[in-house]
C-alpha positions, 0 to 999 in steps of 0.5 A: 220334583212334585210334591205329594200335595201337587200330585193329590191336586191333579188327581182330584176331579172338580165337582166330585165327591161327597160335597157335590153328592150332597148338593145334587141330592138337595137340588134334586129333592127340591127340584123334584118337589117343585116339578111334582107340585106343578104337575099335580096342580096342573093335573088336579081336575084337569081333563085328558087334553091337559094331562097329555100336554103335561106329559108331553111337556115333561118329556120334552123337558127331559129331552131338552136338558139331555141335549144341553148335557150332551152338548156341553161335554161335546163342545170345543171351547175354542170358538167361545174364547174368540166369541168372548174376546169379541164380547159376544152375548153368552160367550162368557156364560158358555165358557162357564158351562164348558168349565163345569161340563161334568157337573152341568152334564150330571145336572142336566142328564141325571138330575133333571132328566131322571126327575122328568122321567119320574114325573112323566111316569106319574103323569102316565099313571094319571092318564091311565086311571082317567082312561080306564075310568072314562072308557072302562078299558082293561087297566093292564092293556091300557097301562102297557100301551101308555107306558110303551108310548111314553118310554118310546117318545122319551128314548127316541127323542133323547136319541134324536136329541143326542145326535143333534147335540153332538152335531151342533154342540157349539150352537147348543152351548151358545144358545144356552149361554145366551139364555143365561146371559139374560139372567147374568148380573154382568 
């Protein structure tokens, strides 16, 4: 017969609860500050081409992290056990990602994805202001067009990314594992 403490351990979800929420909050605040600072520095006195590059960069970053977040939840760990047994670069890191799939997905999709969405929205506002000042276009129409384009690129890119992540989850996770292996102490 199982003890009540064993039952509680089985019901507890790894990475959930208040400690995880506090860590996510602190990481989100720090990461948001860093990305906003980088965006502000890049946009300070920059022209429209640089502003558009910053905007595309943040949209692409959000899509990339969304792909990783989905792939980690969809990938099967079996191939990575085999790769790790053969000491293939990135396999151990990939297994670590898969063991923490919920947290990795939350970080990639929610934390980084949401921050990129917010920063790209701010960047879009800077672009609208610059276009309005430069060309005297009506702000409501301009804001509508830019916001619609940013939303379409972000949502469409994430839809394509999700399909790729589901179809190629093993390859995506292995690639991320190889990147992480470069920074690993082992």
